[in-house]
Every structure is written in structure tokens, then in C-alpha cells.
N, C-alpha and C positions, 0 to 999 in steps of 0.2 A: 660472484659471491665467494666468500671464504669457504674452504673445505670443512672447517670446524666452526661451530657456534661459539660465541663469546662465553656462554655459560660453561661449555666443555673445557675451555682453557683458562678459566678463572679460578682463583683461590677463594675459599669460603671459610677461612679460619676465623675471621672476625664476623660475628653475626650482623653487625651494623653496616658492613660494607663488603664488596667483592671487587677484586682487581685481577688483572692478568698475572699468571704465574711469573715470578722472578726468582730464578735459581730454584726450581721445584725439587723437593726431596720427598722420599717415601718413609713413612713411619712403619713400625713393625706390624701394624694392623692393616697395611697395604694402602692406606689413604695418603693422598699427596697434598702438601702445602708448601708455601714458600719457606725458604730457610729463615728469613727474617720473621715470618709469622710464627714459626716454631720457637724462635728466640723470644718473641713477645709472649707466647703462651707459657714458656718456662719462667720468664721473669715475673709473670703475673701469679705464679703458683706460690703457695705458702708451705707446701709439704714436699718439695723436691720431686715433683712428678707433674706431668701434664696429662690432660684428658683430651682425647681426640674429639673435636667438635662434631664429628659425623657419627661415630659408633660408640663414643663415650668410653673407649678403652683407655685405662690408666697406664701410663708409661713412666716408670721411675728413672731418676738420674742422680748422679752424685755431684756433677759439676756442669754448670750451664754451658760454658764455652766448649768444653770437651764434648758435651752431648750434641750441641748443634753442629760442631765440626765433623762429628762422626757420622752424621746422617748422609746416606748415599744419594747423590744427585740422580734425578730421573731425566736422562739425556733425551729420550724419545719425546717426552712431553715438552721439554724446552724447545726442541726442533719444531713441534707443532705450534707453539706460541709464535716463533719467528715466521712460520708459514702463514699463520693467521694475520699477523701484522702486514706481511707483504700483500696478501690477498685483499685485506681491508682497505688499503690505500690505492688499489687499482681503480681506474676510472670506470664508471657504469657504462656497460655496453648494451647494445640492442639485444633483446632476448632472442630475436630471430636470426639476424645476420652476423651478430657478434663482432661487427666492424665499427659501426658508427656510435659515437658517444651520445648519451642522452642524459636528461636531468633525473634527479632522484625520484621524482613523482611520476615518471614515465616508464613505460616498458618497451616501446618500440620506437625506432627512428621514423622520420617522416616518410621515407621511401617504403618501409615495411608496413607502415600504417595504411598507406594507400593500397598496397597489395592485400592487406587484411580486409579492408572495406570491400574491395572487389570480390574477394573470396566469400565474404559474408553475404553479399548480394546474390552470388551464384547459389549459395546454400539455400537462401530463402526461396529463390525461384525453383530449385529442385524440390524443396519441401512442398511447394504449392502444386507442382506436377504430381508428386506422390499422393497428395490429398485428393486430387481429381481422380486418380486411378482407384484409390480405395473407396471412393464414393460409389463406384460401379463394380461392386464385388462379384456380381453374378458373371461378369465376363472373365473372371480369373478362375482358372481350374487348378484345384489343389490335388488332383489325382496323381500327377507326376511327383509332387513333393512327398505325398504319402508313400508312394512306391520306393523312392530313394531312401526314405527313413526306414522302411521295412527291410530293404536290402542291407542297410547299415547294421541293423540289429542282427541279421543273419550272419554277416561277416564277423561281428564281435563275438557271437556265440561260437562260431567255427574256430576262431583264433583262441578263445578260451579253452575249448576242447583240445586243441593241439597242444597248448601249454600244459594242461593237466596230463596229457599222454607223455610229453617229454619229461615231466617231473617224475611220473611213475617209472619211466625207463631209467632215469638217473638213480632213483632209489634202488632199483634192482641191481644196477651196476655196483653201487656201494655195498649192497649185501653180498654180492659175489666176491668183491674185494676182501671183505672181512672173512668170508669162508676160506678163500685161498690163502689169506695171511695166516689164519689159524693152522691150516695144514702145513704151510711152509715152516712155521715156527716149530711144529711138532717134529717134522722130518729133519730139520736142520738146526735143532737146538744146540747141538754140540759143536757146530761149525760156524754158525752165523748168528749175528746179533739181531733179534727181532726188530722189525720196523714198527714204530708206534703209530698206528693209523686210527686208534680209537679217538684220539683228540680231534682229528679231522672229521670223523663221522659224527661226533657229538656236536660239532659246530654246523655241519652241513644239514643233518636231518631236520632240526627245528626250523631252519629257513625253508626247506622244501615243504614241510607241513604247513607253515604259515602262508606260503604262496598258494598251495593247493586249496586251503580252506577259505581263501579270500575270493569271493565271487564277483566283486566289483573290479573289472579289468581296467576301468578308466583310472582308478587310484593307484595302479601298479604299471605305469607307462614304461618303466625300465625293467620289466620282468625278464625280457630277453637277455639283457646284460647279466642279470643275476644268474639265470640258467646257464649262460655261457661260462661264467666264473666257476659255478659249481661243477660243470663238466670238466673244466681244466683241472680242478682239484682231484676229481676221480681219475682222470687220465694220468695225472702225475703219480698217484699212488700205484696205478697199474704198472707204470714203467719201473718204479722202484722194486716191485715184486718180481718182474721179469729178470732183473739183474740181481743174481744171488751172491755175487762176490762182494767183498768189502770194498767200499769206495772211499776210505779214509786212510791217511798215513798212520804208521805205527807210532804210538805215543808212549812215553815212559815218565813216571814221576820220580822225584828223589827218593832214596831209600828210607830216609828217616823223617820225611815231611808228610803231613796230612793235609788234604785239601777239602775235607768234608765240611768244615765250618764255613769256608768261603765259597766254594764252587758247588756245594750241594751234592748231586748224584753223579759226579764224574766217574766214569768207568774207564780205566786205563788198560792197555795191553802191555804186557811185559816186553822189554827190549834190552838185551844185554849189550855190552860194548862191542862184542864180536859181530853182532848182526847189523850194525848201523850201515856198514858199507855194502854188505850183501843184499840188504833190503832195498837199496837204491833203485834197482831195476824194477822191482814190483811196485814201488811208489811212483815210478815214472809213468806207468800206464794209467795211473789215477787221474793225472791232469794233462795227458797228451791228447789234445783235441783233434789231431790229424789222423782220422781213421780209427780211433779207439772208441769202442762202444760204452765202456764203463764210465767215461767222463760224461758222455751224452745223457746218461741216466740221472745225473744230478739235476734236480728241478731248477728251471730258469726263473729268476726273480723278475717280476713284471714292472715296467716303468709306470709310474703314477702320473707324472707331469714333466714337462720340459720347458725351460725358460731361457731366453737370451739375456746376456749381460754385455756391458759396454766393452770390456777388455777380457782377454783370456783369463779364465779362472785357475791360475797357477796354484793358488793357495785358497782353501776353503775353511771356514770356521763358522760354527753355529753358536748362538747365545740365547738361551731360553729367557723370555721376558713375559712372566705371567702365563696366560693361556696361549700366547703366540711364540714364535721362534724367529729370531733375526738370522739372516744369512749374510756373512761378510765374505765377499769374493775379492781377492787381491791378485793383481797381475804381477809379473816379474819386475815391472818398473814402477810399481806402487800406485796403480789406479784401483780405487775401491768402488765396488758396486754393492749397495745395501738393499736387501729385499726382506720381506716379511711374509710368513704364512702361518695359518692357524693349525691345520692338521694335514698330514700327508695322504690320508685315505679318502679325502673328499674329491680328488681329481682336480681340484682348483689350483691353478698356477699361483706362485707367490706374487705378492703385490710389490712392484718396484717402488722404492722410496727415493733414492738419489744416488749419484756417483760423484766422486771427487778424486783429485790427484794429490797424493801426499808429497810428491817431489816435483812440482811443476817446473822448476828452474834447473833441474839436474837431469842429465842424459846418461850418465855412467853408473847409475844405481842398479843393483841386482838384488832383489829380495830373496834371501836364503830361506827364511821361515817367517811365519806370521801366526799370531794367536790373539784372542780377545778375552778379556776378563774384566770384572767389576765395571768401571766406567772408562777403561783404557783399552788401547790396541798396542801390542808390542810388535814392532817391525824390526827384524834382524836382517841386515844387509851385508853384502860382501863387495867391496870396491875393487877396482882394477889392480890395486896394489896388494890384493889378497888379505886385507885387514878387515876384520869384522867390526861392525858398529851396531849399537842398539838405539832405537828411537821409540819414545812413548808418545802416542797421540791419544786424544780423546775420541769418543765414538763419532764425533762430528768432524774429525779430520784436523783438529787444531793441535799443533805440536806442543806438548806439555813439558817434555824433558828430552835432552839429547842434542847432538849424538854422543854416545858413550863408546869409547874405543875399548874393545875386549883384548885381553892379554893373550888368550888362546882361541883358536878357531872353534866355533860351536857348530855341531851337526844339526841340531833341531831344538826349538823352543816349543813348549806346550803348557797350557794352563788348565788347572782343575778348579775346584770350588775356592781354594784359598792359597794355592801354591803356584809358582812358575817353575816348571821342570825343564832341564836341558841336558845335552850330551856334550861333554868335553872330549873332543876328538884326539887331543894330545895325551892326556892322562887316562883315557878310556874310562871316564867316571860319569855316573849319573848323579846330578846334584839338583838342588832346588833353592829358590828364594821364597820368602813370605811375600804375598801379594801386597803392594801398596794400595791403600784406599783413597788417599789424597795426594795431590801433586807434591806437597811438602815432604811426603814420606818416601818418594821414589828413590832419591839418592841414598838414603839410609838403608832401605830394604834391599836394594840391589847390591849394596856393598857387603852384605852378609850372605855368605854361601854355605849351605849345609850339604855335605856329601852323603848320598844315599847308598851307593854301591860302586866299587871300583873293580876292574878286571885287569889282572896282570898278564904278562906275555905267556906264561905257562898255560893259562886256561884257553888260549887261542880264540877267545870269545871277544869279538870286536863289535860293540854296540853301534848299530846303524840307524834304527828308528825306534821310537817309543810310542806307546798308546796307553791311555789311562781312562778309568771310570771312577766311580765314587770310592771303591775299596781297593782296586788292584792297579798295578803297574806292569805292563808287558814290554819286554825288550827284545828286539829282533837283531840277530847277528848276521852281518852281510855275507861273510865267507862260509860259515858253518850252516847257514840256513836253519838256525835253531831259534826257538822262542822260549825265553824265561819269563815267568810271571811271579811277581812278588806281592805280598801284603804290604800296603803302604804304611800301615800303622806299626806292625811288628817287624817289618823288613825281612820277613822269612820268605825264602824261595819255595813256593808251593807247587810249581808246575814246570815241567821241562818237556819240550816236544821237538822233534826233528822232522823237517819236511824236505822232500826232494821232488823235482818234476823234470828230471833229465838235464842234459847239458845246455839246452837252448833256452831254458826258462829259469828264472830266479825270483825269489821273493823280494819285492822292493818297497812294500809298505804293509802296515799292520793296523788293525783297529780292534777295540774292545767294545762290545755292546753293553749298554746299561742294564742293570738288574740281573740278567741271567749269565753274564760274564762269558758269553760265547765269542769266538774269534772270527775276524774277517782278514783274509790274506790276499794281497795283490801280487799276482805273478805277471811278469813282463817277458814276452818272447822277443828276443833280439836276433837280428841278422845283419852282419857287417857293422855292428855297433849302433844300429838304429832300431828303436823299439817299433816292432810291427803291429802288435796288438797286446792288450792286457786282459787278464782273467782274474776275476774276484771270486773267491770261494768262501762261503759262510759255513763254519764248523760249529755245531752245537756242543753242549757240555757232555754229550754221550759219544763224542768222537765220530759223529756222523756228518757227512757233507750234505747240508740241507738246502743249499741254494748256490747258484752261480750267476755271474754277470760277465758277458764278453763285450769288448768294445775296442775301437781303434782310437788312437790319439787321446788317451786318457791322461789328464794332468794331475788331479788330486782327488782324494776321497775323504769324506767325513761322515760320522754316524750321528744322527740326530737324537733328540731326547725320547722319541717314540720308536726307536730302533729302525728308522728309515735311513737308507743309504743314499747320500748325495755325492754325485761324481761330476767333476768338471771335465769338459771335452774341448778340444781344439778342432772344430769342424769348419774351417775357413772363417769361422767367427766363434766367439766364446758362448758356450751353452752350459747349463747345469741341469742334470737329469736326476729325478728321485725314483728310487726303487724300494719295494717292500717285499 
């Protein structure tokens, strides 16, 4: 049977008929119809507006053709229609063995039908035997059954009592943490920055009370997991209190720039030009994981789920689609794995959708960078002749435009809501293109380049990696291990930070979290030119290290729309792991 019903993949724009979606597009009210049906609705209108047949939302337009061409295709629904058609034409198989073909009005093949009749006969015989036993109820003793039931009630009561005792213990631990935190803040107010634990306690205490007041233990079958997670939160705060030294690098803002409007409550420590080199040794202890206790006090982010992919996830990209999120995993030779998940906090692994090869007939392709936007995928390759090329594919893996030979080598491509950002490694320039929405716009949009910021040789700032969110652009310098953050609209530099982790570790990637604008830095530890392991540190907007992730053979990292961290690993096979 098809995975989707015909009703689910049918267009209902015309009341008198329904048909399978053909080039589905989404209106601004989020309802989906065929592009031709939208054209029909527009042509039938007398006031240059169409009314959604489902929710009656009125959508104005000025030109019919321009309106229908501007509608964004719904690639995922188009794929579902293709899948439905493939499944619909499959031969009917036996419900039991799934091997033998059967007629439309049958459910089982002849062989399974015989087995079914034999099983039915045995069931009838067994029922007759049971009826004979029930007729003589006096011979059956229910004393043992009653004893087992009573013992079960005793066990449930005892476990409920133990759970309540554990909850009381964790509540006392949290109260002790708050008392110790208040004393530590009073004694060290001039030396140390207070650790904000009130937020954690406000989240933990209601959950404890809810569990304690619920007497029906059968409805809280996962209560042990909840208590374990609450205990980990308490232990994490205790470790932070035991470590009274600062665990963040020294940060310094520009002298004349303000970040209040963009980054909220950022609190910077002053750092003059003479102290940058001398502070390197103190920063080194912050991220040195070999015998240093200050690094170990940074809370560890917990993995939520792990999923296997067909090829190594050298490049990762997420694309929000309604309430769900698509994961695009691209290998260095152009093999795409597409997955889908709803929420990272449900512990449910993503659903695998499909895999395809972008360059099935080429063996010398090396994907330098990869990003997803609108209805397209941008693939940036570097050939053996060290010439860069661009390819534009649809989300289904169909080549829409390319190859485009680039005049200068590009370090990285990245997409936000409406722009394509890139690093020109020759001119040390960050530039962007306006995103094309249709295939016909690709050539025109990519031919126009707007420079955002350039760095001359005197600044010694060499842009290596970039990260973006809705408002900000972060740039990482490879040699100076510095991070500049700019407002994408005003182009003001609003943040400067310097990080160091000793001679053996360097920053190799950067990420910006949505909404709160906190930073994620990836440190790689090398020996003899080979990356031994990677370290990810999450810095909040108060200059505190609030989370760390350690791993070997890390390939790429991307931050999802719910602040989840997705990391690709090469562990003899390709895997993607989600952390919160």
C-alpha cells in the first residue's frame, strides 16, 4: 500500500474535482495547491486577488504571470506525490508473507490461507478446552493469584516511597546549592562573576513538585529518567561552584561601538593591546583538557540521538520546513543523505528520507562547501586543477544550473534567509549575492556581487570561516584566532574577541546560535599534522563557558533552529549526533 493516501497528496483548489498535486506551491496562508490551479484561481478573479479555497484568506496580486511564477515550489510534497505513484503501481502482495502476488479482492495467498485455516482450527480447539476448564471453576484456586496481586501492590507502594525520598533529597541539594551560591557571590563579588543558578532552580523545582504530588505511579513510568536528569542538573551546578576561577577567555569590544541593541546583556572584560600576548598563558589553561581541572568544570552537553548516514557527513546543513527540520548531509564526493526530524528533545532519531549522488559519473570532484536555501542546493567544488566551480541543484538532486567557473578561489559559501554569503580568499573580502528564487534568476543573481567587508594586509586579519544568524555575521580569523561580529543590516562591527588554547589547539570553525547570539567554537588538537580530537565550547552572551562537547574524527557542525548542535563524525561509517 502507498505510504500516503490519495487524499493527502491531492489538490482541492477546485470544489468540483480533486487531482494529484502537479508542481505544488505554497500560498502565504501555508496551504498548498498546484501552480496551474493557482493560475486558474487568479484568472477567475475580478479584483486582482485570489481567495484560498480552504481558509478564505484573500491574497492580492498585480500581475497574474508574475504572481504564479513567484510562488515557491513545495519540493517535499512533490516528492511525496512521486512516492505515492510508485507505491500505487506496485503489485498487490500477500499480507502475511509479502512474497506472493494476489488479486485485489484477496488478502492472503493460497499457502498462507491454508496456514490461516490451520491456525484458526487450533484456536477453536483451544477455546473449547478453556471453556471446559471454566465450567469447573471449583477446581481452580485463586489464592495464589490474589497473593501475587497483593505483592505487586506492595512493590508499587515501596517504589513510590523511594521515588518521593529521592525527590526530597534532590530538593535539599538544590537548596544547599542556592545557599552556597549566595555566600560565594557575597565573598567573591569583586573577583568573580556570579553564576546564574536561579534559572535552573526555577525549572527544576516545579518538575519535582509535579512528580511528588502525582500518586499514580503507573502514569509516570519514566520518572526514574526524570529524576536522573534533575540530579545531573544539580551536580553540574555544584561543579561550577567548586571552580571559582573564570573559565572564559578575555573579551574586548571596540572602543566606539555599542552592542546593547543587538546582543542584549553582554558584559565584556577590558583588554588592552599590551595584554593580548601576556594573557595567552592564562587562556591556555581554559581549554587544555590534559590534566587541567578548570576545563573539566565546563558542563558537558548531552547527546539526544545518533543516526547513521550513507556517506561521511563532511558538510551538514539544516533547512526548517514548517514544524519539522530537514538535515542535508553531503560527503566530499557529493553523496547527499536527506533526513527529517520534528524536535531534538524527544529523543527520537530523525526519519531517513532518501540518498542520491550529485556527481555519479565523476570521480575527481571534491566538495569544498555546501549550503541549502529556498528550493536549491549550492555545491562549491574544487577540481584537481585547483579551479573552483559552482553547481546549483534542486532539493531532489536535479542539476538546475552549472557548472560556473569562479575567477577567484572561495573559502566558504553560506546561506541565510535571503542571501548567499562567501569568502574571497584572494582579496580577503566577505561578499554576498541575493538568493535566486527561480531557475531563470540564477545566472542574473550570481552575476551581481555586493562586498560586505574587506580586510587589508595591515590588519593582519585573514577571514577563514563565517557564521550567520538572523541579525549577525561572525567572522573567524585563522592566524589571529580572533572573532569579529557585525550587524548585517548596518554593517557595524559590534564585537571583537580573542581566543587562545595553547600551541597545539586552534579554532577551526565557528557557529552562531539563533535568538540569543551566543557563540560555538570548534577547537582541533593536532599532532604531526593529523587532527587527534576536537573540542566544542559554547559561550553565552555573559562571556561564560556554558557547555562543551568532545569527540574524535569530527567532520562538520551545524546549529539547528531550536539551538540543537548537530555534529558529523567519521567512525568507520558516517554518523550524525545531536547535542543539547
